[in-house]
N, C-alpha and C positions, 0 to 999 in steps of 0.2 A: 323826552326820554323816559317819562314816567316818574313815579315817586323815587325810584332808586337811581335815576339818571345822574343826579349830581354826585351821589356817593360813588357810582361807577366811574364817572369822569375823574374824580379826585383819587380814587383807588388806582386807576390806570396811571395817573401822574406819579403817584408814590412808587408803584412797581417799576415804571420806566426810569424814574430817577435812581432807584436802587440798582437796576441793571447797568445803567450808564456809569454809576459810581463804581461798581464792581469792575467793569471793563477798564475804567481809568486807573484804578488802583493796581489792577493786574499789569497794565502797561507800564506803570511807574516801577513796580517790582521787577519787571522784565526789561527795564530801560536800557541795559547794556547790550542785550541781544536784539532789541527791537529794530534798530536801524538796519541791521543785516537781514532780518526777516522782511522788512519793507523793500529792501533792494531786490530780494528774491521774488517779490511780487511785482517788480517792475518800476519801483520808484528810484529815480536817478539821484546820484549825489549832487549837491548837498541837501536836496529836499528830504532825503531819508532821515537825516538827523533832525532837521527842522520839524518834520511831521511827527517823529517819535517824541520830540519835546512838547510840541503844541497840541497834539491830539488828546492826550489825557486832560490837559487844561480845558479844552473845549468841552469834552465830555463832562467834566466836573462842573463847569459853569452852567451847561444846559441842565444837568441834574439838579443843581441848586435852584435854578430859575423855575424848574417844574414845580417845586414845592414852595419856593419863596415868593413867586409871582403867580400863585395859583389862580387868581381871578382873571389873568390875561391868557388868551389862547396862543400868544406868540411863542412861549417856551415849548409848547407841544408842537407847534408848527416847525420850530427849529429842530426839535428831536426827529420829526418825520423827515425833514430835509437831510439831516445828518445821517440817519439810518438809510435813506435812499442813496446817498453818496457812498456809504459803506457797502451797500448791496451792489452797486455798479462796480466798485473796486473788487468786491468778493467774486463777482462773476468773472472778471478779468483774471483773478488768481486761480479760479477753477480751470479756466482755459489753459493757464500755464502749468497747472498741476502742482502748485506749491501750497503748503499749509497756511492757514489764516492766523495771524497773531491777534485775532479779535479780542480774546480775553487774556492776552499776554501768556505768561508761563503757565497759567491755570489750564489752558486748553491746547496750546501749540504742540506740545509733545504728544498729546493723545489723539488729536483729531486733525484730519486734513480738511481743507475747504471742500465743500460739495453741496449737493442739493439740500441736505439737511440744514446747513448753515444759511442757505438762501431762504428756505422756508422759515427758519428762526427769525431772520431779519424782517420777513414779510409779516409775521405775527407781531413782532415788536412795533413795526410801523402801524399796524392795525390798532395797537394800544395807544399809539401816539395820536391817531385820528380820533379815537374815542376821548382821549384826554383833552382835546380842544373844546369839548362841551363845557357848559357852565357848571360851576360847583356851588352856585347859590342854592342854599337849602340842604346841602349835604349834612347828614347826621353822622355823628361820631361812630355809632354802632354799625351802621351800614357801611361806612367807609372802612372801618377796621376789618370787617368781614370780607369785603371786596379786596382790600389790600392783601390780607393774609392768603386768600385763595389765589389771587393773581400772582403774588410772590412765589407761592408753591408751584404754580403752573409755569411761571417764567423760569424758575430754577430747574424744573424738569426739562423744559424746552432747551435751555442753554446747555445743560449737562448731558442730556440724552439724545435729543433730536439732532443736534449739530455734532 
């Protein structure tokens, strides 16, 4: 990946961890309405309540592992698998014409599921693939620059594209 490769991989991990943490916190804040939103997306009872309780925990665990176990590619692989599952679920919700509670109350009122949200997930999965790269030799300066630029881009994608 060149001399910046490790910094890019680590920066992608940090950005992806931040996005997953924001999504988890938003779901926790929106925890009372989330089961109903999941039912509207086709999740049957009692799985709606279980998914509403467990999903933020999974997102937080993967987010923590992305930075806590940065030398292992497994957390990044887990993030890609999780985002892939979210995308399949999102496509189903687009077909139903119901809004996605992807970022809880932060986004549900303002945005319906659509092509933009699917593109967003694709971009996040691309970050996850890059994050599987080795971070050996990552320098703090390069990592900070990549993380700041990546975080700004991710915030733009999450708030504007979707």
